[in-house]
The first five atom37 places (N, CA, C, CB, O) and aatype in JSON, in Angstrom:
{
  "aatype": [12, 2, 13, 11, 6, 6, 9, 6, 11, 10, 14, 18, 9, 13, 11, 3, 14, 9, 11, 13, 3, 16, 19, 11, 18, 3, 11, 3, 2, 2, 10, 10, 4, 18, 10, 18, 10, 11, 2, 11, 16, 13, 9, 2, 7, 8, 10, 9, 11, 15, 2, 10, 19, 3, 19, 3, 9, 15, 6, 16, 9, 9, 10],
  "atom_mask": [
    [1, 1, 1, 1, 1],
    [1, 1, 1, 1, 1],
    [1, 1, 1, 1, 1],
    [1, 1, 1, 1, 1],
    [1, 1, 1, 1, 1],
    [1, 1, 1, 1, 1],
    [1, 1, 1, 1, 1],
    [1, 1, 1, 1, 1],
    [1, 1, 1, 1, 1],
    [1, 1, 1, 1, 1],
    [1, 1, 1, 1, 1],
    [1, 1, 1, 1, 1],
    [1, 1, 1, 1, 1],
    [1, 1, 1, 1, 1],
    [1, 1, 1, 1, 1],
    [1, 1, 1, 1, 1],
    [1, 1, 1, 1, 1],
    [1, 1, 1, 1, 1],
    [1, 1, 1, 1, 1],
    [1, 1, 1, 1, 1],
    [1, 1, 1, 1, 1],
    [1, 1, 1, 1, 1],
    [1, 1, 1, 1, 1],
    [1, 1, 1, 1, 1],
    [1, 1, 1, 1, 1],
    [1, 1, 1, 1, 1],
    [1, 1, 1, 1, 1],
    [1, 1, 1, 1, 1],
    [1, 1, 1, 1, 1],
    [1, 1, 1, 1, 1],
    [1, 1, 1, 1, 1],
    [1, 1, 1, 1, 1],
    [1, 1, 1, 1, 1],
    [1, 1, 1, 1, 1],
    [1, 1, 1, 1, 1],
    [1, 1, 1, 1, 1],
    [1, 1, 1, 1, 1],
    [1, 1, 1, 1, 1],
    [1, 1, 1, 1, 1],
    [1, 1, 1, 1, 1],
    [1, 1, 1, 1, 1],
    [1, 1, 1, 1, 1],
    [1, 1, 1, 1, 1],
    [1, 1, 1, 1, 1],
    [1, 1, 1, 0, 1],
    [1, 1, 1, 1, 1],
    [1, 1, 1, 1, 1],
    [1, 1, 1, 1, 1],
    [1, 1, 1, 1, 1],
    [1, 1, 1, 1, 1],
    [1, 1, 1, 1, 1],
    [1, 1, 1, 1, 1],
    [1, 1, 1, 1, 1],
    [1, 1, 1, 1, 1],
    [1, 1, 1, 1, 1],
    [1, 1, 1, 1, 1],
    [1, 1, 1, 1, 1],
    [1, 1, 1, 1, 1],
    [1, 1, 1, 1, 1],
    [1, 1, 1, 1, 1],
    [1, 1, 1, 1, 1],
    [1, 1, 1, 1, 1],
    [1, 1, 1, 1, 1]
  ],
  "atom_positions": [
    [[133.36, 13.37, 135.49], [133.03, 14.76, 135.24], [132.05, 15.23, 136.33], [132.42, 14.94, 133.81], [131.14, 14.49, 136.7]],
    [[132.22, 16.44, 136.82], [131.34, 16.93, 137.87], [130.2, 17.79, 137.3], [132.13, 17.72, 138.9], [130.18, 18.12, 136.12]],
    [[129.28, 18.13, 138.18], [128.08, 18.86, 137.78], [128.42, 20.2, 137.13], [127.18, 19.09, 138.99], [127.82, 20.57, 136.12]],
    [[129.38, 20.94, 137.71], [129.75, 22.25, 137.17], [130.27, 22.13, 135.74], [130.82, 22.92, 138.07], [129.94, 22.95, 134.89]],
    [[131.07, 21.12, 135.47], [131.59, 20.92, 134.11], [130.46, 20.61, 133.13], [132.63, 19.79, 134.1], [130.48, 21.07, 131.99]],
    [[129.48, 19.82, 133.59], [128.34, 19.49, 132.73], [127.53, 20.75, 132.4], [127.44, 18.45, 133.42], [127.12, 20.94, 131.26]],
    [[127.3, 21.59, 133.39], [126.55, 22.83, 133.19], [127.28, 23.75, 132.22], [126.32, 23.56, 134.54], [126.66, 24.38, 131.36]],
    [[128.6, 23.83, 132.34], [129.37, 24.7, 131.45], [129.32, 24.24, 130.0], [130.82, 24.75, 131.92], [129.54, 25.05, 129.1]],
    [[129.03, 22.95, 129.75], [128.94, 22.44, 128.38], [127.6, 22.74, 127.72], [129.18, 20.94, 128.38], [127.47, 22.62, 126.5]],
    [[126.6, 23.12, 128.49], [125.25, 23.3, 127.94], [125.18, 24.24, 126.74], [124.36, 23.82, 129.01], [124.5, 23.9, 125.77]],
    [[125.84, 25.4, 126.75], [125.74, 26.27, 125.57], [126.24, 25.61, 124.29], [126.53, 27.54, 125.8], [125.81, 25.99, 123.2]],
    [[127.12, 24.63, 124.39], [127.65, 23.95, 123.21], [126.76, 22.8, 122.76], [129.05, 23.44, 123.49], [126.84, 22.36, 121.61]],
    [[125.91, 22.32, 123.65], [125.02, 21.19, 123.35], [123.71, 21.69, 122.77], [124.76, 20.36, 124.61], [123.19, 21.11, 121.82]],
    [[123.17, 22.76, 123.34], [121.87, 23.26, 122.92], [121.99, 24.23, 121.76], [121.16, 23.92, 124.08], [122.93, 25.02, 121.69]],
    [[121.02, 24.17, 120.86], [120.95, 25.06, 119.7], [120.84, 26.51, 120.17], [119.76, 24.7, 118.78], [121.69, 27.34, 119.83]],
    [[119.83, 26.8, 120.92], [119.64, 28.07, 121.6], [119.46, 27.68, 123.05], [118.4, 28.92, 121.02], [118.75, 26.72, 123.34]],
    [[120.08, 28.4, 123.97], [120.0, 27.97, 125.36], [118.57, 27.69, 125.83], [120.62, 29.0, 126.24], [118.29, 26.63, 126.37]],
    [[117.68, 28.65, 125.62], [116.29, 28.48, 126.07], [115.39, 29.29, 125.15], [116.12, 28.94, 127.56], [115.73, 30.41, 124.77]],
    [[114.24, 28.72, 124.8], [113.21, 29.47, 124.06], [111.99, 29.59, 124.97], [112.84, 28.77, 122.69], [111.63, 28.64, 125.68]],
    [[111.37, 30.77, 124.94], [110.23, 31.03, 125.8], [108.97, 31.24, 124.99], [110.5, 32.23, 126.68], [109.02, 31.64, 123.83]],
    [[107.84, 30.97, 125.63], [106.54, 31.25, 125.04], [106.12, 32.64, 125.51], [105.47, 30.16, 125.44], [106.95, 33.39, 126.02]],
    [[104.87, 32.98, 125.35], [104.4, 34.31, 125.77], [104.42, 34.46, 127.29], [102.99, 34.56, 125.25], [104.59, 35.58, 127.79]],
    [[104.24, 33.38, 128.02], [104.3, 33.4, 129.49], [105.61, 32.75, 129.9], [103.07, 32.67, 130.13], [105.88, 31.6, 129.53]],
    [[106.44, 33.47, 130.66], [107.76, 32.96, 131.02], [107.74, 32.16, 132.32], [108.74, 34.11, 131.14], [108.55, 31.25, 132.5]],
    [[106.83, 32.49, 133.25], [106.74, 31.8, 134.53], [105.3, 31.42, 134.81], [107.31, 32.67, 135.68], [104.37, 32.12, 134.4]],
    [[105.1, 30.3, 135.52], [103.75, 29.92, 135.92], [103.42, 30.56, 137.26], [103.61, 28.38, 135.99], [104.22, 31.32, 137.81]],
    [[102.25, 30.24, 137.8], [101.8, 30.86, 139.05], [102.68, 30.49, 140.24], [100.37, 30.45, 139.34], [102.68, 31.21, 141.25]],
    [[103.43, 29.39, 140.15], [104.34, 28.97, 141.21], [105.78, 29.43, 140.96], [104.31, 27.46, 141.36], [106.71, 28.98, 141.64]],
    [[105.95, 30.33, 139.99], [107.25, 30.9, 139.63], [108.2, 29.87, 139.0], [107.89, 31.5, 140.84], [109.42, 30.05, 139.06]],
    [[107.66, 28.81, 138.4], [108.47, 27.86, 137.65], [108.74, 28.42, 136.26], [107.77, 26.47, 137.55], [107.83, 28.96, 135.63]],
    [[109.96, 28.31, 135.8], [110.33, 28.78, 134.47], [109.72, 27.87, 133.41], [111.87, 28.84, 134.32], [109.86, 26.65, 133.48]],
    [[109.03, 28.46, 132.44], [108.41, 27.71, 131.35], [109.24, 27.94, 130.1], [106.92, 28.14, 131.14], [109.35, 29.08, 129.63]],
    [[109.81, 26.88, 129.55], [110.69, 27.06, 128.39], [110.71, 25.83, 127.5], [112.11, 27.39, 128.85], [110.21, 24.77, 127.87]],
    [[111.29, 26.0, 126.33], [111.47, 24.92, 125.36], [112.96, 24.75, 125.14], [110.73, 25.23, 124.0], [113.69, 25.72, 124.95]],
    [[113.43, 23.5, 125.16], [114.85, 23.21, 124.93], [115.01, 22.32, 123.71], [115.47, 22.54, 126.17], [114.32, 21.31, 123.56]],
    [[115.92, 22.7, 122.83], [116.24, 21.92, 121.63], [117.75, 21.7, 121.58], [115.74, 22.64, 120.34], [118.52, 22.61, 121.89]],
    [[118.17, 20.51, 121.18], [119.58, 20.26, 120.92], [119.95, 20.83, 119.56], [119.9, 18.75, 120.99], [119.08, 21.19, 118.77]],
    [[121.23, 20.91, 119.28], [121.69, 21.42, 117.99], [121.16, 20.58, 116.83], [123.21, 21.46, 117.94], [120.99, 21.09, 115.72]],
    [[120.89, 19.28, 117.07], [120.34, 18.42, 116.01], [118.82, 18.51, 115.94], [120.77, 16.97, 116.25], [118.18, 17.67, 115.3]],
    [[118.23, 19.51, 116.6], [116.8, 19.82, 116.6], [115.96, 18.84, 117.41], [116.3, 19.85, 115.19], [114.74, 18.81, 117.26]],
    [[116.58, 18.03, 118.26], [115.85, 17.15, 119.17], [115.14, 18.01, 120.21], [116.79, 16.11, 119.84], [115.76, 18.86, 120.84]],
    [[113.84, 17.77, 120.39], [113.04, 18.52, 121.36], [113.18, 17.86, 122.72], [111.54, 18.59, 120.92], [112.58, 16.81, 122.97]],
    [[113.98, 18.45, 123.6], [114.28, 17.88, 124.91], [113.02, 17.76, 125.77], [115.32, 18.73, 125.63], [112.84, 16.75, 126.45]],
    [[112.15, 18.76, 125.74], [110.93, 18.72, 126.55], [110.13, 17.46, 126.25], [110.07, 19.97, 126.3], [109.61, 16.82, 127.16]],
    [[110.03, 17.1, 124.97], [109.28, 15.91, 124.57], [109.85, 14.64, 125.19], [0.0, 0.0, 0.0], [109.1, 13.77, 125.63]],
    [[111.16, 14.54, 125.21], [111.81, 13.37, 125.82], [111.58, 13.33, 127.33], [113.32, 13.38, 125.52], [111.38, 12.26, 127.9]],
    [[111.59, 14.49, 127.98], [111.33, 14.54, 129.42], [109.91, 14.09, 129.73], [111.57, 15.95, 129.96], [109.67, 13.39, 130.71]],
    [[108.95, 14.51, 128.9], [107.55, 14.13, 129.1], [107.37, 12.63, 128.87], [106.63, 14.93, 128.14], [106.75, 11.96, 129.7]],
    [[107.91, 12.11, 127.78], [107.78, 10.68, 127.46], [108.43, 9.8, 128.52], [108.39, 10.38, 126.1], [107.99, 8.67, 128.74]],
    [[109.47, 10.3, 129.16], [110.18, 9.54, 130.19], [109.56, 9.71, 131.57], [111.64, 9.95, 130.23], [110.09, 9.18, 132.55]],
    [[108.46, 10.45, 131.66], [107.78, 10.73, 132.94], [108.69, 11.43, 133.95], [107.26, 9.43, 133.54], [108.55, 11.22, 135.16]],
    [[109.6, 12.25, 133.46], [110.47, 13.01, 134.35], [109.89, 14.37, 134.7], [111.83, 13.19, 133.71], [110.34, 15.03, 135.64]],
    [[108.88, 14.8, 133.94], [108.21, 16.07, 134.2], [106.7, 15.89, 134.02], [108.74, 17.19, 133.25], [106.25, 14.93, 133.4]],
    [[105.95, 16.81, 134.57], [104.5, 16.84, 134.38], [104.16, 17.98, 133.44], [103.75, 16.99, 135.75], [104.84, 19.01, 133.42]],
    [[103.11, 17.81, 132.67], [102.64, 18.85, 131.77], [101.59, 19.67, 132.5], [102.07, 18.25, 130.44], [100.6, 19.13, 133.0]],
    [[101.8, 20.97, 132.57], [100.85, 21.88, 133.21], [99.82, 22.3, 132.18], [101.58, 23.12, 133.82], [100.14, 23.02, 131.23]],
    [[98.59, 21.86, 132.35], [97.53, 22.22, 131.41], [96.6, 23.28, 131.97], [96.73, 20.98, 131.02], [95.55, 23.56, 131.39]],
    [[96.97, 23.88, 133.11], [96.1, 24.87, 133.75], [95.94, 26.13, 132.91], [96.65, 25.23, 135.11], [94.92, 26.81, 133.03]],
    [[96.9, 26.45, 132.07], [96.83, 27.66, 131.25], [96.51, 27.34, 129.79], [98.15, 28.41, 131.32], [96.64, 28.2, 128.93]],
    [[96.09, 26.12, 129.51], [95.82, 25.7, 128.14], [94.61, 26.45, 127.58], [95.58, 24.19, 128.08], [93.57, 26.54, 128.23]],
    [[94.76, 26.97, 126.37], [93.67, 27.67, 125.7], [93.1, 26.74, 124.64], [94.16, 29.01, 125.06], [93.81, 26.29, 123.75]],
    [[91.83, 26.47, 124.75], [91.16, 25.6, 123.78], [90.34, 26.48, 122.84], [90.25, 24.54, 124.48], [89.48, 27.23, 123.29]],
    [[90.62, 26.39, 121.56], [89.91, 27.21, 120.57], [88.73, 26.46, 119.99], [90.85, 27.64, 119.45], [88.02, 27.0, 119.15]]
  ]
}
């Protein structure tokens, strides 16, 4: 299977394609979003645990 076919399957795999917080882009214009599978698996969490992404804490609000 090629990359284009995999991308075309995404709407059927994800519950909602993308969920956004109040800020949609960071200062470097990176898209900030949350991804969930239809079975409610939080994809972002798996990416973080697998060290495939870094967590940006520059905009973190501490109450």
